[in-house]
C-alpha positions as CSV (number, residue, x, y, z in Angstrom):
1,M,0.0,-0.2,0.2
2,L,1.2,3.5,-0.9
3,V,0.7,6.3,1.6
4,S,1.6,9.9,1.3
5,V,3.3,11.8,4.3
6,V,1.5,15.0,5.2
7,P,2.2,17.8,7.1
8,I,0.8,18.1,10.9
9,G,2.1,21.2,12.4
10,N,5.7,21.1,12.7
11,S,5.9,17.3,11.9
12,K,4.7,15.2,9.3
13,G,2.7,11.9,9.3
14,I,0.8,9.3,7.5
15,R,-3.0,8.8,7.1
16,I,-4.1,5.0,8.2
17,P,-7.3,3.9,6.3
18,K,-10.5,3.4,8.6
19,S,-10.3,-0.2,7.7
20,I,-7.3,-0.8,8.9
21,I,-7.8,0.8,12.0
22,N,-11.1,-1.3,12.6
23,E,-8.9,-4.4,11.6
24,F,-6.5,-3.9,14.3
25,N,-8.5,-2.7,17.1
26,I,-6.3,0.8,16.8
27,E,-7.4,3.7,19.4
28,D,-5.2,6.3,20.1
29,K,-1.6,5.0,19.9
30,L,0.6,2.6,18.1
31,E,4.0,1.2,18.9
32,L,6.5,2.1,16.6
33,Q,9.7,0.1,16.1
34,I,12.6,0.6,13.7
35,H,14.2,-2.5,12.3
36,N,17.1,-2.3,10.2
37,D,15.7,-0.2,7.2
38,E,12.5,-0.5,8.3
39,I,9.7,1.1,9.9
40,I,7.1,-1.1,11.8
41,L,3.9,0.4,13.5
42,K,2.0,-2.5,15.8
43,P,-1.0,-2.1,17.8
44,I,-1.2,-2.1,21.2
45,V,-2.8,-5.1,22.6
46,K,-1.8,-4.8,26.3
47,K,-4.5,-4.7,28.9
48,P,-3.8,-2.7,31.9
49,R,-1.9,-4.3,34.3
50,Q,-0.9,-7.1,32.4
51,G,2.0,-8.7,33.4
52,W,1.9,-7.3,37.0
53,E,1.2,-10.8,38.6
54,D,4.2,-12.2,37.2
55,A,6.6,-8.8,38.3
56,F,5.1,-9.4,41.6
57,K,6.0,-12.9,41.7
58,K,9.6,-11.9,40.6
59,M,9.5,-9.5,43.3
60,H,8.5,-11.9,45.9
61,K,11.2,-14.3,45.0
62,N,14.4,-11.9,45.2
63,S,12.9,-10.6,48.8
64,D,12.2,-7.3,46.8
65,D,8.4,-7.0,47.9
66,I,8.9,-5.5,51.5
67,L,6.6,-2.6,52.7
68,L,8.1,0.8,52.5
69,L,5.4,2.1,54.5
70,P,3.6,0.1,57.8
71,D,0.5,-1.4,56.9
72,S,-1.5,0.3,59.4
73,I,-1.6,3.4,61.0
74,E,-1.2,3.5,64.7
75,N,-3.9,5.2,66.7
76,D,-2.0,6.6,69.8
77,F,-4.6,9.6,70.5
78,N,-8.2,10.0,71.2
79,W,-10.5,11.5,68.5
80,E,-12.8,14.1,69.3
81,W,-16.0,13.8,67.0
């Protein structure tokens, strides 16, 4: 597919046909990679918090999951309501 480079403010861009946008469920961002002499655009398919579980397991295995703040707040004074 041949696409034109168009001016966008001080930059330039390309227009992606709507059929491709729909086919790849592209919302507002793409991943851009440079590989050899190629520009590769990939849709972002990650979900929020994807990979967190594995990261937390790795932190626990490395004993890097200690609390930086106490788990609870000590209540050493009387509240007045």
